[in-house]
C-alpha positions, 0 to 999 in steps of 0.5 A: 382398736380405739387407740388406733382410731385415736392415733389415726385421727391425731395423725390425720389432723396433724398431717392431712390425708395425703401424708398419713401413713399406716406406719405413722399411725402405728407409731402414734398408737404404740402398736406394731406395723404388722398389727396395724396391717392385720386390721387395715391393709392400707390407709383407705381401709383405715379412713373407711373404718374411721368414718364408719365409726364416726357415722355410727356414733353420730347416728346413735346421737341423733336416734337418742335425740329423736327418742327423747323428743317423741311426741313433742311439738314440731318446733322443739323437734327441729331445734333438737335435731339441728342442735344435736347434729351441730354439736356433734360436728363441732365437738372436735371441729378439727376432726370433722374437717379431717374426716371430710377431707379423708373421704375425698378418694373413698367410695363411701356410698355404703357408709352414707347409705347406712347412716341415712337409713338410720337417721331417716328412720329415726327422724321420720318416726319422730316427725310422725309423732309430732303433737302439733302437726302432721305432713302430707309427704312426710318422706319428702319433708324429712329428706328435705330437712336432713339434706338442708341441715347436713349440707349447711353444716358441711358448708360451715366446715368447707368455708372454714367460717369463724365461730361467730359466723358459724353460730349465726348460721346455726341460729338461722338454720333453725329458723329456716327449718321451723319456717319451712315446717310451719308452711307445709305442716297440717294441724293435728285434729283434736282427739275425740274423748 
């Protein structure tokens, strides 16, 4: 399956979603067209599976970051989340761009919902563990932060920003998220001994 996914990504990057065919992917993967159809009856099914796999890996990376940052100061948490998401998307930017284009004609709502449940849960648990802050409306804060981060990163790809400008966006995104949290957080009371 990994060979098919990698071949699909290569074809998707080289010819785009409209010109990708399952036959081209099968040829690139070195499998028969029949084998390809056994798993993916059409290219929409292939696009769905590709995006599902990508989002699963991305969610796992964010979950790992959240586990590693548990109990840290909120400023460290937000920087770690932005950097993790950013780095995952920028690792192979041509793949990220191609996957964004591939979902244009898909009903990917179930994929996004599954991804959001995992990431929302991990980040809400993370922010609840902050050593230096608490939040009155943690679900609202969490949703606002993630929507801001994910939207900003996607916009970098949609605008096809040069690397130098993209890095500036990343730096400013961290500052913006830190400033937002600084304004709405409540200090954590000292624990009694």
